C-alpha positions as CSV (number, residue, x, y, z in Angstrom):
1,M,31.9,-71.0,-49.7
2,M,33.8,-73.1,-47.0
3,L,35.1,-76.6,-48.4
4,D,33.5,-76.1,-51.5
5,N,36.4,-78.0,-53.6
6,I,35.4,-81.3,-51.9
7,V,33.0,-83.9,-53.6
8,W,31.5,-85.3,-50.6
9,D,30.4,-88.4,-52.2
10,R,34.0,-89.5,-53.0
11,M,35.0,-88.4,-49.6
12,L,32.7,-90.5,-47.6
13,N,33.3,-93.5,-50.0
14,S,37.0,-93.1,-49.2
15,V,36.0,-93.2,-45.6
16,N,34.2,-96.5,-46.2
17,E,37.1,-97.9,-47.8
18,T,39.3,-96.9,-45.2
19,L,37.0,-98.7,-42.8
20,Y,36.5,-101.6,-44.8
21,M,40.5,-102.3,-45.2
22,S,41.1,-101.5,-41.6
23,F,38.1,-103.4,-40.1
24,F,38.9,-106.9,-42.0
25,S,42.6,-106.3,-41.5
26,V,42.4,-106.2,-37.8
27,I,40.0,-109.3,-37.7
28,V,42.5,-111.4,-39.5
29,I,45.6,-109.9,-37.7
30,F,44.0,-110.5,-34.3
31,I,43.5,-114.2,-35.1
32,L,46.9,-114.7,-36.7
33,G,49.0,-112.4,-34.4
34,L,47.1,-114.2,-31.3
35,T,48.0,-117.6,-32.6
36,V,51.7,-116.8,-33.6
37,G,52.3,-114.8,-30.5
38,L,50.8,-118.2,-28.2
39,S,53.2,-120.2,-30.1
40,L,56.3,-117.9,-29.8
41,Y,55.6,-117.8,-25.8
42,L,54.6,-121.7,-25.6
43,T,57.8,-122.6,-27.7
44,D,60.3,-120.4,-25.7
45,E,62.8,-121.8,-23.5
46,D,61.1,-122.8,-20.0
47,R,57.8,-122.7,-21.5
48,L,55.0,-125.3,-21.6
49,I,56.1,-126.8,-24.9
50,E,59.4,-125.8,-25.2
51,N,60.9,-126.3,-28.9
52,K,63.9,-124.1,-29.5
53,G,63.8,-124.9,-33.3
54,I,60.2,-123.8,-33.9
55,Y,60.6,-120.6,-31.9
56,R,63.9,-119.6,-33.7
57,L,61.9,-120.1,-37.0
58,L,59.1,-117.9,-35.7
59,S,61.0,-115.6,-34.0
60,I,63.3,-115.0,-36.9
61,T,60.4,-114.6,-39.3
62,V,58.4,-112.1,-37.2
63,D,61.7,-109.9,-36.7
64,L,62.2,-110.0,-40.8
65,L,58.7,-109.2,-41.6
66,R,58.5,-106.5,-38.9
67,S,62.0,-104.8,-40.1
68,I,60.5,-104.2,-43.6
69,P,59.1,-100.6,-44.0
70,F,55.5,-101.0,-45.2
71,I,55.8,-99.0,-48.0
72,I,58.6,-101.4,-49.5
73,L,56.4,-104.3,-48.2
74,L,53.8,-103.2,-50.6
75,I,56.0,-103.1,-53.3
76,L,57.4,-106.6,-52.8
77,L,53.9,-108.2,-52.3
78,V,52.9,-106.5,-55.6
79,P,53.2,-110.2,-57.6
80,F,51.7,-112.0,-54.7
81,T,48.9,-109.9,-54.5
82,K,48.1,-109.8,-58.1
83,L,48.2,-113.8,-57.8
84,I,45.6,-114.1,-55.1
85,M,43.4,-111.2,-55.7
86,G,43.7,-110.8,-59.5
87,T,44.5,-107.1,-59.4
88,M,46.9,-104.7,-57.2
89,L,44.2,-101.9,-57.3
90,G,41.4,-101.5,-54.7
91,K,40.5,-101.8,-51.1
92,T,40.3,-105.5,-51.1
93,A,43.8,-105.7,-52.9
94,A,45.3,-104.1,-50.1
95,L,44.2,-106.7,-47.5
96,P,47.1,-108.9,-48.0
97,A,49.9,-106.4,-47.4
98,L,48.1,-104.7,-44.5
99,I,47.5,-108.4,-42.9
100,I,51.1,-109.3,-43.5
101,G,52.4,-106.1,-42.3
102,G,50.4,-105.8,-39.1
103,T,50.7,-109.5,-37.8
104,P,54.1,-109.7,-36.8
105,F,53.8,-106.5,-34.7
106,Y,50.8,-107.8,-33.0
107,A,52.4,-111.1,-32.5
108,R,55.0,-109.6,-30.5
109,M,52.9,-107.4,-28.6
110,V,50.9,-110.7,-27.6
111,E,54.0,-112.4,-26.6
112,I,55.0,-109.8,-24.3
113,S,51.5,-109.5,-22.8
114,L,51.9,-113.5,-21.9
115,R,55.4,-112.8,-20.5
116,E,53.7,-110.8,-17.9
117,V,51.3,-113.6,-16.6
118,D,52.8,-114.7,-13.2
119,K,54.6,-118.1,-13.5
120,G,53.1,-119.1,-10.3
121,T,49.6,-118.9,-11.4
122,I,50.5,-121.3,-14.2
123,E,52.4,-123.7,-12.1
124,A,49.6,-123.8,-9.7
125,S,47.1,-124.7,-12.4
126,Q,49.4,-127.6,-13.6
127,S,49.5,-129.0,-10.3
128,M,45.5,-129.2,-10.1
129,G,45.6,-131.1,-13.4
130,A,44.9,-128.6,-15.8
131,S,45.5,-129.2,-19.4
132,L,47.4,-127.3,-22.0
133,I,44.5,-126.0,-23.4
134,Q,42.8,-125.0,-20.1
135,I,46.1,-123.1,-19.1
136,I,46.1,-121.4,-22.3
137,R,42.2,-120.2,-22.1
138,K,41.7,-119.9,-18.4
139,V,45.1,-118.5,-17.4
140,L,47.2,-117.1,-20.1
141,I,44.3,-115.5,-22.1
142,K,42.5,-114.5,-19.5
143,E,45.4,-113.0,-17.4
144,S,46.9,-111.1,-20.4
145,L,43.8,-110.2,-21.9
146,P,44.1,-106.3,-21.1
147,G,47.6,-106.2,-22.9
148,I,46.1,-108.2,-25.9
149,I,43.1,-105.8,-26.2
150,S,45.6,-102.9,-25.8
151,G,47.9,-104.5,-28.3
152,I,45.1,-104.9,-30.9
153,T,44.3,-101.1,-30.4
154,V,47.9,-100.0,-31.2
155,T,47.9,-102.4,-34.1
156,A,44.4,-101.1,-35.3
157,I,45.8,-97.5,-35.3
158,S,48.8,-98.5,-37.5
159,I,46.6,-100.4,-39.9
160,V,44.8,-97.2,-40.5
161,S,48.0,-95.4,-41.1
162,Y,49.2,-98.4,-43.4
163,S,45.9,-98.0,-45.4
164,A,46.6,-94.5,-46.3
165,M,49.9,-95.4,-47.3
166,A,48.5,-98.2,-49.4
167,G,46.2,-95.7,-51.0
168,V,48.9,-93.9,-52.6
169,I,49.6,-96.9,-55.0
170,G,46.1,-97.2,-55.7
171,A,44.5,-99.1,-52.8
172,G,41.7,-97.0,-52.3
173,G,40.7,-95.1,-49.0
174,L,41.5,-91.8,-47.7
175,G,45.2,-91.9,-48.6
176,N,44.4,-92.6,-52.4
177,Y,41.7,-89.8,-52.2
178,A,44.0,-87.2,-50.4
179,Y,46.9,-88.0,-53.2
180,L,44.8,-88.2,-56.3
181,Y,42.1,-85.4,-55.7
182,G,44.4,-83.3,-53.0
183,F,48.0,-83.5,-53.7
184,Q,48.0,-84.1,-57.6
185,R,45.4,-81.3,-58.1
186,N,46.8,-79.1,-55.5
187,N,43.6,-79.2,-53.5
188,Q,44.4,-78.4,-49.8
189,Q,40.9,-78.8,-48.7
190,V,41.0,-82.4,-49.8
191,V,44.2,-83.2,-48.0
192,V,43.2,-81.3,-44.7
193,V,39.6,-82.8,-44.7
194,S,41.0,-86.5,-45.5
195,T,43.5,-86.0,-42.6
196,V,40.8,-85.0,-40.2
197,F,38.7,-88.0,-41.1
198,I,41.8,-90.4,-40.3
199,L,42.3,-88.5,-37.2
200,L,39.0,-89.1,-36.0
201,I,38.9,-92.9,-37.0
202,V,42.1,-93.3,-34.8
203,L,40.5,-91.2,-32.1
204,V,37.5,-93.6,-32.1
205,I,39.6,-96.7,-32.1
206,Q,41.9,-95.7,-29.1
207,K,38.7,-94.5,-27.2
208,V,37.0,-98.0,-27.7
209,G,40.3,-99.8,-27.0
210,N,41.0,-98.0,-23.7
211,Y,37.6,-98.5,-22.6
212,Y,37.5,-102.1,-23.0
213,T,41.3,-102.3,-21.5
214,Q,40.2,-100.6,-18.4
215,K,36.8,-102.5,-18.1
216,I,38.4,-106.1,-18.1
217,D,41.5,-105.1,-16.1
218,H,40.9,-106.8,-12.9
219,R,44.6,-105.8,-11.4
220,K,43.2,-102.1,-11.0
């Protein structure tokens, strides 16, 4: 019988755990990454609230966190995770590492999207007396929204991949299921089906992201 070595209740539970980790991580990453990305853009040289000290501090922090391989970041954050979560095991315990791993990556993508906004549009808004908040909301965010959505799409796909790595050290999800019940028990069916589910999740995220990016991109 095909796929007779798979316990489907466990498999589907693992799918739910992966979706849980990915969904909540991406929500927090979107908020934090957008905030940090805006701060990087606004405080850079010749920007609206130029501040070289803050920009350098943020830039160095983002670059340092981005340069740490995720599996090493997981290990480094074990004491921190235990402190705030009480454990390093389970789907919720994986959230701090996923958020810290994904936020710097997304923040840079937000900054890049904001840099593509025409300076002339910003200057025109200033000349009409628009406040900083109005410029951020009605010019910067509005004009860069396709890039912002495209960026969170790419980040979400990375988070699904990160969640699979986190599963290897006990975070749950498809990565944990594939490792414990597939690799360690020499059950290739579990490994293959887990991989297929991860690919399906990634394809859905990409499809949804592409749809909304194209829908709001008024430049086309």
